[in-house]
TIVO-2410 file (N, C-alpha, C; in nm, 3 decimals):
# residues 189
REC num residu      c1      c2      c3 atome chaine
REC   1      M  15.611  10.733   7.948     N      A
REC   1      M  15.636  10.612   7.863    CA      A
REC   1      M  15.749  10.641   7.767     C      A
REC   2      D  15.843  10.535   7.790     N      A
REC   2      D  15.969  10.506   7.732    CA      A
REC   2      D  15.945  10.531   7.589     C      A
REC   3      D  16.022  10.618   7.527     N      A
REC   3      D  16.016  10.667   7.348    CA      A
REC   3      D  16.069  10.542   7.284     C      A
REC   4      L  16.138  10.434   7.321     N      A
REC   4      L  16.197  10.305   7.255    CA      A
REC   4      L  16.052  10.206   7.262     C      A
REC   5      F  15.989  10.222   7.398     N      A
REC   5      F  15.872  10.131   7.381    CA      A
REC   5      F  15.755  10.177   7.294     C      A
REC   6      L  15.744  10.286   7.259     N      A
REC   6      L  15.643  10.347   7.195    CA      A
REC   6      L  15.664  10.360   7.033     C      A
REC   7      F  15.847  10.341   6.991     N      A
REC   7      F  15.858  10.293   6.880    CA      A
REC   7      F  15.807  10.163   6.843     C      A
REC   8      I  15.864  10.059   6.975     N      A
REC   8      I  15.847   9.919   6.934    CA      A
REC   8      I  15.685   9.884   6.894     C      A
REC   9      L  15.615   9.928   7.017     N      A
REC   9      L  15.456   9.934   6.998    CA      A
REC   9      L  15.402   9.983   6.832     C      A
REC  10      F  15.437  10.103   6.816     N      A
REC  10      F  15.407  10.135   6.696    CA      A
REC  10      F  15.442  10.102   6.570     C      A
REC  11      I  15.586  10.005   6.581     N      A
REC  11      I  15.611   9.975   6.399    CA      A
REC  11      I  15.547   9.815   6.452     C      A
REC  12      S  15.550   9.761   6.561     N      A
REC  12      S  15.464   9.624   6.566    CA      A
REC  12      S  15.311   9.601   6.510     C      A
REC  13      F  15.259   9.765   6.545     N      A
REC  13      F  15.118   9.732   6.519    CA      A
REC  13      F  15.144   9.757   6.345     C      A
REC  14      I  15.231   9.825   6.248     N      A
REC  14      I  15.220   9.804   6.166    CA      A
REC  14      I  15.259   9.689   6.094     C      A
REC  15      I  15.379   9.629   6.141     N      A
REC  15      I  15.436   9.530   6.109    CA      A
REC  15      I  15.287   9.409   6.102     C      A
REC  16      L  15.248   9.431   6.189     N      A
REC  16      L  15.102   9.305   6.211    CA      A
REC  16      L  14.983   9.353   6.134     C      A
REC  17      Q  14.983   9.487   6.103     N      A
REC  17      Q  14.868   9.522   5.997    CA      A
REC  17      Q  14.920   9.452   5.875     C      A
REC  18      R  15.041   9.472   5.851     N      A
REC  18      R  15.086   9.449   5.690    CA      A
REC  18      R  15.121   9.269   5.705     C      A
REC  19      V  15.128   9.188   5.783     N      A
REC  19      V  15.091   9.063   5.789    CA      A
REC  19      V  14.962   9.016   5.779     C      A
REC  20      V  14.849   9.095   5.817     N      A
REC  20      V  14.728   9.080   5.791    CA      A
REC  20      V  14.702   9.075   5.654     C      A
REC  21      E  14.774   9.233   5.601     N      A
REC  21      E  14.719   9.244   5.466    CA      A
REC  21      E  14.757   9.145   5.366     C      A
REC  22      L  14.862   9.079   5.382     N      A
REC  22      L  14.949   8.971   5.311    CA      A
REC  22      L  14.830   8.849   5.329     C      A
REC  23      F  14.791   8.807   5.431     N      A
REC  23      F  14.671   8.722   5.450    CA      A
REC  23      F  14.583   8.737   5.330     C      A
REC  24      V  14.483   8.868   5.400     N      A
REC  24      V  14.396   8.897   5.282    CA      A
REC  24      V  14.413   8.891   5.169     C      A
REC  25      A  14.550   8.951   5.102     N      A
REC  25      A  14.620   8.955   4.950    CA      A
REC  25      A  14.580   8.777   4.910     C      A
REC  26      K  14.654   8.729   4.981     N      A
REC  26      K  14.680   8.576   4.933    CA      A
REC  26      K  14.532   8.498   4.886     C      A
REC  27      G  14.426   8.526   5.032     N      A
REC  27      G  14.268   8.477   4.987    CA      A
REC  27      G  14.248   8.539   4.891     C      A
REC  28      N  14.262   8.658   4.836     N      A
REC  28      N  14.195   8.727   4.716    CA      A
REC  28      N  14.266   8.676   4.596     C      A
REC  29      E  14.379   8.651   4.609     N      A
REC  29      E  14.477   8.602   4.479    CA      A
REC  29      E  14.450   8.453   4.479     C      A
REC  30      K  14.386   8.364   4.579     N      A
REC  30      K  14.338   8.243   4.517    CA      A
REC  30      K  14.246   8.286   4.433     C      A
REC  31      W  14.125   8.331   4.459     N      A
REC  31      W  14.028   8.360   4.448    CA      A
REC  31      W  14.003   8.403   4.324     C      A
REC  32      M  14.085   8.525   4.261     N      A
REC  32      M  14.099   8.607   4.138    CA      A
REC  32      M  14.153   8.471   4.048     C      A
REC  33      K  14.246   8.409   4.086     N      A
REC  33      K  14.306   8.320   3.987    CA      A
REC  33      K  14.234   8.212   3.980     C      A
REC  34      Q  14.148   8.151   4.072     N      A
REC  34      Q  14.018   8.073   4.014    CA      A
REC  34      Q  13.926   8.123   3.923     C      A
REC  35      Q  13.902   8.246   3.910     N      A
REC  35      Q  13.838   8.315   3.829    CA      A
REC  35      Q  13.874   8.332   3.689     C      A
REC  36      G  13.994   8.329   3.682     N      A
REC  36      G  14.089   8.343   3.554    CA      A
REC  36      G  14.179   8.481   3.539     C      A
REC  37      A  14.238   8.502   3.654     N      A
REC  37      A  14.284   8.658   3.653    CA      A
REC  37      A  14.447   8.587   3.616     C      A
REC  38      V  14.500   8.688   3.500     N      A
REC  38      V  14.608   8.696   3.505    CA      A
REC  38      V  14.721   8.775   3.594     C      A
REC  39      E  14.837   8.732   3.637     N      A
REC  39      E  14.930   8.827   3.688    CA      A
REC  39      E  15.040   8.896   3.605     C      A
REC  40      F  15.051   9.023   3.630     N      A
REC  40      F  15.153   9.098   3.551    CA      A
REC  40      F  15.243   9.173   3.682     C      A
REC  41      G  15.333   9.216   3.626     N      A
REC  41      G  15.429   9.252   3.708    CA      A
REC  41      G  15.536   9.166   3.809     C      A
REC  42      E  15.544   9.028   3.786     N      A
REC  42      E  15.613   8.933   3.840    CA      A
REC  42      E  15.756   9.003   3.887     C      A
REC  43      K  15.799   9.019   3.795     N      A
REC  43      K  15.972   9.086   3.777    CA      A
REC  43      K  15.949   9.170   3.882     C      A
REC  44      H  15.897   9.258   3.908     N      A
REC  44      H  15.946   9.388   3.992    CA      A
REC  44      H  15.898   9.370   4.142     C      A
REC  45      Y  15.778   9.282   4.130     N      A
REC  45      Y  15.701   9.261   4.261    CA      A
REC  45      Y  15.849   9.224   4.372     C      A
REC  46      K  15.923   9.141   4.356     N      A
REC  46      K  16.003   9.089   4.475    CA      A
REC  46      K  16.085   9.236   4.541     C      A
REC  47      Y  16.141   9.302   4.423     N      A
REC  47      Y  16.206   9.409   4.462    CA      A
REC  47      Y  16.122   9.501   4.529     C      A
REC  48      M  15.987   9.509   4.503     N      A
REC  48      M  15.860   9.606   4.588    CA      A
REC  48      M  15.875   9.572   4.774     C      A
REC  49      V  15.832   9.404   4.750     N      A
REC  49      V  15.858   9.314   4.878    CA      A
REC  49      V  15.994   9.364   4.982     C      A
REC  50      M  16.083   9.321   4.878     N      A
REC  50      M  16.252   9.369   4.961    CA      A
REC  50      M  16.253   9.534   4.996     C      A
REC  51      M  16.215   9.623   4.911     N      A
REC  51      M  16.198   9.762   4.970    CA      A
REC  51      M  16.133   9.772   5.091     C      A
REC  52      H  16.012   9.723   5.099     N      A
REC  52      H  15.903   9.726   5.206    CA      A
REC  52      H  15.941   9.661   5.337     C      A
REC  53      V  16.047   9.592   5.350     N      A
REC  53      V  16.131   9.475   5.440    CA      A
REC  53      V  16.224   9.569   5.516     C      A
REC  54      L  16.312   9.637   5.386     N      A
REC  54      L  16.394   9.721   5.433    CA      A
REC  54      L  16.370   9.826   5.490     C      A
REC  55      F  16.274   9.902   5.504     N      A
REC  55      F  16.195  10.002   5.512    CA      A
REC  55      F  16.208   9.992   5.668     C      A
REC  56      F  16.151   9.870   5.693     N      A
REC  56      F  16.136   9.857   5.832    CA      A
REC  56      F  16.288   9.854   5.937     C      A
REC  57      V  16.377   9.751   5.843     N      A
REC  57      V  16.517   9.764   5.927    CA      A
REC  57      V  16.561   9.866   5.907     C      A
REC  58      V  16.592   9.957   5.809     N      A
REC  58      V  16.640  10.108   5.808    CA      A
REC  58      V  16.576  10.191   5.918     C      A
REC  59      L  16.463  10.185   5.914     N      A
REC  59      L  16.401  10.269   6.007    CA      A
REC  59      L  16.444  10.236   6.167     C      A
REC  60      M  16.435  10.119   6.215     N      A
REC  60      M  16.480  10.033   6.307    CA      A
REC  60      M  16.639  10.092   6.358     C      A
REC  61      V  16.711  10.062   6.255     N      A
REC  61      V  16.848  10.106   6.218    CA      A
REC  61      V  16.890  10.251   6.327     C      A
REC  62      E  16.796  10.338   6.190     N      A
REC  62      E  16.823  10.479   6.239    CA      A
REC  62      E  16.798  10.514   6.372     C      A
REC  63      K  16.656  10.444   6.409     N      A
REC  63      K  16.610  10.492   6.545    CA      A
REC  63      K  16.687  10.424   6.664     C      A
REC  64      V  16.750  10.318   6.663     N      A
REC  64      V  16.839  10.311   6.758    CA      A
REC  64      V  16.975  10.324   6.729     C      A
REC  65      L  17.033  10.324   6.645     N      A
REC  65      L  17.185  10.373   6.619    CA      A
REC  65      L  17.205  10.505   6.646     C      A
REC  66      L  17.132  10.589   6.564     N      A
REC  66      L  17.125  10.728   6.585    CA      A
REC  66      L  17.070  10.777   6.706     C      A
REC  67      E  16.993  10.700   6.783     N      A
REC  67      E  16.895  10.732   6.892    CA      A
REC  67      E  16.798  10.846   6.861     C      A
REC  68      R  16.730  10.842   6.778     N      A
REC  68      R  16.602  10.919   6.737    CA      A
REC  68      R  16.513  10.926   6.832     C      A
REC  69      G  16.480  11.029   6.845     N      A
REC  69      G  16.361  11.050   6.967    CA      A
REC  69      G  16.259  11.100   6.868     C      A
REC  70      L  16.125  11.080   6.971     N      A
REC  70      L  15.975  11.137   6.931    CA      A
REC  70      L  16.011  11.276   6.855     C      A
REC  71      S  15.911  11.267   6.751     N      A
REC  71      S  15.927  11.425   6.687    CA      A
REC  71      S  15.832  11.502   6.783     C      A
REC  72      T  15.889  11.682   6.780     N      A
REC  72      T  15.781  11.735   6.834    CA      A
REC  72      T  15.683  11.757   6.799     C      A
REC  73      V  15.671  11.760   6.653     N      A
REC  73      V  15.523  11.756   6.591    CA      A
REC  73      V  15.460  11.631   6.616     C      A
REC  74      W  15.496  11.526   6.670     N      A
REC  74      W  15.433  11.405   6.679    CA      A
REC  74      W  15.243  11.411   6.648     C      A
REC  75      P  15.208  11.485   6.703     N      A
REC  75      P  15.003  11.481   6.682    CA      A
REC  75      P  14.995  11.513   6.558     C      A
REC  76      F  15.085  11.590   6.493     N      A
REC  76      F  15.063  11.650   6.347    CA      A
REC  76      F  15.039  11.527   6.262     C      A
REC  77      V  15.186  11.479   6.261     N      A
REC  77      V  15.259  11.330   6.183    CA      A
REC  77      V  15.173  11.232   6.195     C      A
REC  78      L  15.105  11.185   6.353     N      A
REC  78      L  15.026  11.091   6.379    CA      A
REC  78      L  14.860  11.137   6.283     C      A
REC  79      C  14.847  11.206   6.287     N      A
REC  79      C  14.694  11.251   6.217    CA      A
REC  79      C  14.715  11.209   6.077     C      A
REC  80      L  14.852  11.271   5.987     N      A
REC  80      L  14.887  11.192   5.884    CA      A
REC  80      L  14.850  11.065   5.901     C      A
REC  81      F  14.918  11.013   5.959     N      A
REC  81      F  14.934  10.871   5.951    CA      A
REC  81      F  14.790  10.789   5.977     C      A
REC  82      C  14.718  10.847   6.052     N      A
REC  82      C  14.585  10.793   6.122    CA      A
REC  82      C  14.453  10.818   5.970     C      A
REC  83      F  14.532  10.935   5.907     N      A
REC  83      F  14.430  10.975   5.768    CA      A
REC  83      F  14.495  10.864   5.658     C      A
REC  84      A  14.576  10.857   5.664     N      A
REC  84      A  14.636  10.764   5.564    CA      A
REC  84      A  14.570  10.601   5.581     C      A
REC  85      Q  14.588  10.534   5.738     N      A
REC  85      Q  14.501  10.427   5.716    CA      A
REC  85      Q  14.367  10.424   5.700     C      A
REC  86      F  14.289  10.535   5.694     N      A
REC  86      F  14.188  10.556   5.689    CA      A
REC  86      F  14.130  10.536   5.544     C      A
REC  87      I  14.214  10.582   5.461     N      A
REC  87      I  14.231  10.560   5.309    CA      A
REC  87      I  14.256  10.417   5.275     C      A
REC  88      R  14.352  10.344   5.355     N      A
REC  88      R  14.393  10.235   5.331    CA      A
REC  88      R  14.312  10.177   5.322     C      A
REC  89      I  14.227  10.126   5.445     N      A
REC  89      I  14.103  10.076   5.464    CA      A
REC  89      I  14.015  10.053   5.356     C      A
REC  90      W  13.966  10.189   5.367     N      A
REC  90      W  13.862  10.220   5.232    CA      A
REC  90      W  13.896  10.209   5.118     C      A
REC  91      A  14.010  10.216   5.045     N      A
REC  91      A  14.029  10.122   4.947    CA      A
REC  91      A  14.061  10.003   4.924     C      A
REC  92      I  14.118   9.919   5.055     N      A
REC  92      I  14.071   9.781   5.045    CA      A
REC  92      I  13.905   9.733   5.021     C      A
REC  93      A  13.847   9.835   5.099     N      A
REC  93      A  13.700   9.773   5.127    CA      A
REC  93      A  13.642   9.796   5.016     C      A
REC  94      S  13.703   9.891   4.939     N      A
REC  94      S  13.615   9.927   4.800    CA      A
REC  94      S  13.659   9.839   4.684     C      A
REC  95      L  13.771   9.795   4.710     N      A
REC  95      L  13.800   9.675   4.574    CA      A
REC  95      L  13.771   9.523   4.643     C      A
REC  96      G  13.747   9.514   4.758     N      A
REC  96      G  13.673   9.383   4.808    CA      A
REC  96      G  13.787   9.274   4.735     C      A
REC  97      K  13.727   9.156   4.688     N      A
REC  97      K  13.796   9.027   4.653    CA      A
REC  97      K  13.905   9.130   4.549     C      A
REC  98      Y  13.884   9.213   4.477     N      A
REC  98      Y  13.998   9.252   4.380    CA      A
REC  98      Y  14.148   9.308   4.460     C      A
REC  99      W  14.162   9.347   4.581     N      A
REC  99      W  14.248   9.426   4.626    CA      A
REC  99      W  14.379   9.327   4.664     C      A
REC 100      N  14.477   9.368   4.626     N      A
REC 100      N  14.565   9.262   4.645    CA      A
REC 100      N  14.686   9.331   4.662     C      A
REC 101      T  14.780   9.264   4.651     N      A
REC 101      T  14.942   9.341   4.666    CA      A
REC 101      T  15.016   9.307   4.555     C      A
REC 102      K  14.998   9.209   4.462     N      A
REC 102      K  15.026   9.180   4.297    CA      A
REC 102      K  14.929   9.239   4.226     C      A
REC 103      I  14.993   9.263   4.099     N      A
REC 103      I  14.905   9.301   4.014    CA      A
REC 103      I  14.805   9.194   3.899     C      A
REC 104      L  14.693   9.155   3.944     N      A
REC 104      L  14.626   9.072   3.908    CA      A
REC 104      L  14.485   9.145   3.845     C      A
REC 105      V  14.481   9.077   3.732     N      A
REC 105      V  14.338   9.128   3.659    CA      A
REC 105      V  14.264   9.045   3.595     C      A
REC 106      L  14.164   9.035   3.597     N      A
REC 106      L  14.023   8.947   3.588    CA      A
REC 106      L  14.014   8.993   3.427     C      A
REC 107      A  13.984   8.955   3.340     N      A
REC 107      A  13.966   8.962   3.179    CA      A
REC 107      A  13.798   9.041   3.234     C      A
REC 108      G  13.765   9.138   3.159     N      A
REC 108      G  13.646   9.172   3.149    CA      A
REC 108      G  13.574   9.233   3.262     C      A
REC 109      A  13.645   9.215   3.353     N      A
REC 109      A  13.561   9.275   3.502    CA      A
REC 109      A  13.538   9.472   3.506     C      A
REC 110      Q  13.464   9.485   3.561     N      A
REC 110      Q  13.409   9.614   3.577    CA      A
REC 110      Q  13.551   9.649   3.631     C      A
REC 111      V  13.582   9.779   3.615     N      A
REC 111      V  13.650   9.879   3.687    CA      A
REC 111      V  13.622   9.955   3.818     C      A
REC 112      V  13.652   9.928   3.916     N      A
REC 112      V  13.627   9.989   4.051    CA      A
REC 112      V  13.617  10.171   4.026     C      A
REC 113      R  13.501  10.199   4.019     N      A
REC 113      R  13.524  10.340   4.088    CA      A
REC 113      R  13.461  10.428   4.178     C      A
REC 114      K  13.438  10.322   4.292     N      A
REC 114      K  13.370  10.373   4.442    CA      A
REC 114      K  13.472  10.402   4.551     C      A
REC 115      G  13.412  10.440   4.661     N      A
REC 115      G  13.536  10.469   4.767    CA      A
REC 115      G  13.629  10.594   4.744     C      A
REC 116      P  13.736  10.537   4.751     N      A
REC 116      P  13.827  10.657   4.732    CA      A
REC 116      P  13.899  10.682   4.574     C      A
REC 117      Y  13.824  10.556   4.468     N      A
REC 117      Y  13.894  10.555   4.362    CA      A
REC 117      Y  13.797  10.690   4.301     C      A
REC 118      R  13.672  10.699   4.346     N      A
REC 118      R  13.601  10.814   4.272    CA      A
REC 118      R  13.718  10.928   4.260     C      A
REC 119      F  13.803  10.924   4.357     N      A
REC 119      F  13.890  11.048   4.405    CA      A
REC 119      F  14.026  11.044   4.344     C      A
REC 120      L  14.066  10.939   4.347     N      A
REC 120      L  14.203  10.896   4.324    CA      A
REC 120      L  14.207  10.805   4.245     C      A
REC 121      K  14.303  10.781   4.160     N      A
REC 121      K  14.353  10.668   4.031    CA      A
REC 121      K  14.388  10.550   4.138     C      A
REC 122      H  14.502  10.581   4.234     N      A
REC 122      H  14.572  10.485   4.315    CA      A
REC 122      H  14.575  10.523   4.441     C      A
REC 123      P  14.486  10.496   4.508     N      A
REC 123      P  14.497  10.563   4.655    CA      A
REC 123      P  14.564  10.473   4.732     C      A
REC 124      N  14.560  10.336   4.711     N      A
REC 124      N  14.685  10.268   4.801    CA      A
REC 124      N  14.808  10.305   4.778     C      A
REC 125      Y  14.831  10.319   4.641     N      A
REC 125      Y  14.991  10.379   4.645    CA      A
REC 125      Y  15.010  10.556   4.681     C      A
REC 126      F  14.902  10.591   4.712     N      A
REC 126      F  14.919  10.744   4.754    CA      A
REC 126      F  14.946  10.728   4.911     C      A
REC 127      V  14.858  10.600   4.970     N      A
REC 127      V  14.846  10.582   5.092    CA      A
REC 127      V  15.027  10.540   5.161     C      A
REC 128      V  15.050  10.444   5.083     N      A
REC 128      V  15.229  10.396   5.095    CA      A
REC 128      V  15.310  10.521   5.065     C      A
REC 129      T  15.279  10.627   5.022     N      A
REC 129      T  15.380  10.703   4.997    CA      A
REC 129      T  15.364  10.820   5.092     C      A
REC 130      I  15.265  10.808   5.175     N      A
REC 130      I  15.234  10.893   5.286    CA      A
REC 130      I  15.279  10.822   5.398     C      A
REC 131      E  15.289  10.699   5.419     N      A
REC 131      E  15.371  10.605   5.510    CA      A
REC 131      E  15.500  10.628   5.502     C      A
REC 132      L  15.549  10.590   5.413     N      A
REC 132      L  15.720  10.563   5.397    CA      A
REC 132      L  15.794  10.735   5.436     C      A
REC 133      F  15.689  10.811   5.452     N      A
REC 133      F  15.754  10.954   5.472    CA      A
REC 133      F  15.725  10.957   5.629     C      A
REC 134      V  15.609  10.956   5.663     N      A
REC 134      V  15.563  11.012   5.791    CA      A
REC 134      V  15.603  10.924   5.906     C      A
REC 135      V  15.567  10.799   5.891     N      A
REC 135      V  15.650  10.699   5.981    CA      A
REC 135      V  15.765  10.706   6.021     C      A
REC 136      P  15.879  10.753   5.920     N      A
REC 136      P  15.987  10.774   5.989    CA      A
REC 136      P  16.003  10.908   6.034     C      A
REC 137      L  15.955  11.028   6.019     N      A
REC 137      L  15.905  11.168   6.047    CA      A
REC 137      L  15.912  11.158   6.191     C      A
REC 138      L  15.785  11.040   6.245     N      A
REC 138      L  15.730  11.064   6.337    CA      A
REC 138      L  15.878  11.044   6.455     C      A
REC 139      F  15.937  10.965   6.409     N      A
REC 139      F  16.087  10.948   6.512    CA      A
REC 139      F  16.204  11.019   6.449     C      A
REC 140      N  16.158  11.118   6.413     N      A
REC 140      N  16.256  11.178   6.333    CA      A
REC 140      N  16.404  11.124   6.274     C      A
REC 141      A  16.361  11.026   6.209     N      A
REC 141      A  16.438  10.901   6.140    CA      A
REC 141      A  16.410  10.995   5.985     C      A
REC 142      Y  16.489  11.071   5.935     N      A
REC 142      Y  16.517  11.173   5.833    CA      A
REC 142      Y  16.563  11.097   5.703     C      A
REC 143      Y  16.685  11.024   5.751     N      A
REC 143      Y  16.746  10.964   5.601    CA      A
REC 143      Y  16.644  10.864   5.586     C      A
REC 144      T  16.619  10.779   5.683     N      A
REC 144      T  16.481  10.692   5.602    CA      A
REC 144      T  16.404  10.749   5.555     C      A
REC 145      A  16.329  10.839   5.605     N      A
REC 145      A  16.219  10.894   5.527    CA      A
REC 145      A  16.239  10.951   5.378     C      A
REC 146      F  16.394  11.041   5.386     N      A
REC 146      F  16.478  11.038   5.249    CA      A
REC 146      F  16.451  10.916   5.161     C      A
REC 147      L  16.535  10.850   5.196     N      A
REC 147      L  16.562  10.735   5.110    CA      A
REC 147      L  16.465  10.645   5.096     C      A
REC 148      F  16.338  10.606   5.153     N      A
REC 148      F  16.267  10.545   5.115    CA      A
REC 148      F  16.151  10.611   5.014     C      A
REC 149      T  16.128  10.754   5.053     N      A
REC 149      T  16.056  10.817   4.954    CA      A
REC 149      T  16.093  10.833   4.804     C      A
REC 150      V  16.198  10.833   4.783     N      A
REC 150      V  16.298  10.840   4.688    CA      A
REC 150      V  16.288  10.690   4.595     C      A
REC 151      L  16.321  10.572   4.679     N      A
REC 151      L  16.288  10.440   4.609    CA      A
REC 151      L  16.146  10.409   4.584     C      A
REC 152      N  16.057  10.475   4.664     N      A
REC 152      N  15.885  10.446   4.637    CA      A
REC 152      N  15.881  10.520   4.493     C      A
REC 153      V  15.916  10.623   4.493     N      A
REC 153      V  15.912  10.686   4.346    CA      A
REC 153      V  15.936  10.614   4.226     C      A
REC 154      I  16.057  10.570   4.273     N      A
REC 154      I  16.128  10.461   4.129    CA      A
REC 154      I  16.058  10.335   4.114     C      A
REC 155      M  15.992  10.271   4.235     N      A
REC 155      M  15.915  10.185   4.217    CA      A
REC 155      M  15.778  10.248   4.154     C      A
REC 156      L  15.714  10.311   4.212     N      A
REC 156      L  15.571  10.348   4.141    CA      A
REC 156      L  15.629  10.413   3.994     C      A
REC 157      M  15.690  10.463   3.964     N      A
REC 157      M  15.754  10.462   3.798    CA      A
REC 157      M  15.766  10.384   3.759     C      A
REC 158      I  15.759  10.210   3.803     N      A
REC 158      I  15.783  10.123   3.701    CA      A
REC 158      I  15.653  10.009   3.738     C      A
REC 159      R  15.576  10.034   3.868     N      A
REC 159      R  15.471  10.000   3.895    CA      A
REC 159      R  15.326  10.035   3.878     C      A
REC 160      I  15.313  10.179   3.832     N      A
REC 160      I  15.187  10.209   3.808    CA      A
REC 160      I  15.194  10.177   3.673     C      A
REC 161      P  15.267  10.261   3.596     N      A
REC 161      P  15.265  10.200   3.453    CA      A
REC 161      P  15.230  10.053   3.402     C      A
REC 162      E  15.325   9.982   3.489     N      A
REC 162      E  15.277   9.821   3.443    CA      A
REC 162      E  15.119   9.784   3.475     C      A
REC 163      E  15.079   9.850   3.597     N      A
REC 163      E  14.942   9.827   3.643    CA      A
REC 163      E  14.833   9.881   3.539     C      A
REC 164      E  14.844   9.999   3.492     N      A
REC 164      E  14.752  10.055   3.409    CA      A
REC 164      E  14.764   9.964   3.271     C      A
REC 165      K  14.864   9.912   3.204     N      A
REC 165      K  14.896   9.849   3.126    CA      A
REC 165      K  14.817   9.716   3.109     C      A
REC 166      A  14.811   9.678   3.226     N      A
REC 166      A  14.782   9.555   3.261    CA      A
REC 166      A  14.602   9.572   3.213     C      A
REC 167      L  14.542   9.647   3.327     N      A
REC 167      L  14.418   9.694   3.339    CA      A
REC 167      L  14.350   9.731   3.214     C      A
REC 168      S  14.441   9.812   3.107     N      A
REC 168      S  14.401   9.861   2.966    CA      A
REC 168      S  14.390   9.738   2.858     C      A
REC 169      A  14.483   9.645   2.904     N      A
REC 169      A  14.486   9.501   2.826    CA      A
REC 169      A  14.375   9.436   2.849     C      A
REC 170      L  14.302   9.419   2.955     N      A
REC 170      L  14.213   9.312   2.975    CA      A
REC 170      L  14.058   9.351   3.009     C      A
REC 171      T  14.067   9.514   3.089     N      A
REC 171      T  13.998   9.557   3.069    CA      A
REC 171      T  13.899   9.706   3.029     C      A
REC 172      K  13.788   9.745   3.030     N      A
REC 172      K  13.770   9.877   2.962    CA      A
REC 172      K  13.812   9.985   3.079     C      A
REC 173      Y  13.962   9.982   3.054     N      A
REC 173      Y  13.988  10.054   3.173    CA      A
REC 173      Y  14.036  10.224   3.115     C      A
REC 174      E  14.042  10.239   2.993     N      A
REC 174      E  14.076  10.355   2.960    CA      A
REC 174      E  13.962  10.463   2.932     C      A
REC 175      G  14.005  10.572   3.016     N      A
REC 175      G  13.913  10.683   3.020    CA      A
REC 175      G  13.799  10.700   3.133     C      A
REC 176      V  13.844  10.537   3.203     N      A
REC 176      V  13.722  10.568   3.307    CA      A
REC 176      V  13.805  10.668   3.427     C      A
REC 177      F  13.896  10.692   3.431     N      A
REC 177      F  13.915  10.777   3.511    CA      A
REC 177      F  13.984  10.942   3.509     C      A
REC 178      Q  13.911  10.974   3.380     N      A
REC 178      Q  13.984  11.109   3.313    CA      A
REC 178      Q  13.960  11.216   3.390     C      A
REC 179      D  13.841  11.223   3.480     N      A
REC 179      D  13.814  11.340   3.598    CA      A
REC 179      D  13.901  11.303   3.698     C      A
REC 180      C  13.968  11.210   3.712     N      A
REC 180      C  14.039  11.151   3.818    CA      A
REC 180      C  14.175  11.220   3.851     C      A
REC 181      N  14.214  11.256   3.980     N      A
REC 181      N  14.362  11.303   4.035    CA      A
REC 181      N  14.356  11.435   3.955     C      A
REC 182      R  14.277  11.491   3.919     N      A
REC 182      R  14.267  11.667   3.820    CA      A
REC 182      R  14.341  11.718   3.933     C      A
REC 183      F  14.363  11.719   4.083     N      A
REC 183      F  14.383  11.790   4.171    CA      A
REC 183      F  14.532  11.740   4.212     C      A
REC 184      I  14.543  11.586   4.171     N      A
REC 184      I  14.691  11.577   4.230    CA      A
REC 184      I  14.834  11.543   4.098     C      A
REC 185      P  14.932  11.603   4.140     N      A
REC 185      P  15.059  11.610   4.021    CA      A
REC 185      P  15.043  11.454   3.973     C      A
REC 186      R  15.088  11.429   3.882     N      A
REC 186      R  15.139  11.295   3.842    CA      A
REC 186      R  15.289  11.288   3.801     C      A
REC 187      I  15.306  11.193   3.887     N      A
REC 187      I  15.452  11.152   3.894    CA      A
REC 187      I  15.482  11.024   3.781     C      A
REC 188      V  15.421  10.986   3.691     N      A
REC 188      V  15.406  10.890   3.600    CA      A
REC 188      V  15.353  10.970   3.515     C      A
REC 189      K  15.388  10.924   3.373     N      A
REC 189      K  15.316  10.994   3.227    CA      A
REC 189      K  15.273  10.827   3.209     C      A
***
């Protein structure tokens, strides 16, 4: 099978997945706001969306212009990608109606500590971090992997504190995750 065809198929799958997630998020946002949820982080959200859109553009440009082929270690990289998808679906299912791409907090809501949230404070961001690194590596797009890993770290240094501040303000978030992330270094204090 042609390398470019595999690339187009794989990227189409990821883009379709993102579109479905946006529809789910929009439905959840509507429900949350009907319940009285408050939105936080509006200022940086557009930059986060822009970063994710540019990821696909830069990846495609690097793949085509620099004629990047499939990685020789693609089975390992694909396994990492599949692992990330498992955690993504688990995180979304665990949060249910509370899952969103925006920071929406319902005052007094129970903080979710089931599914991957028993082990990770922010499993969805963990998944995105893996994806922004391994998807380009699958096709030897090293520039894209490096650039968007750095941009994602910068974004998470803004996003995670904003989300935690919002949760602390409207829920009993403080102390809920004291035992969480013991084994994962924090990039944000």
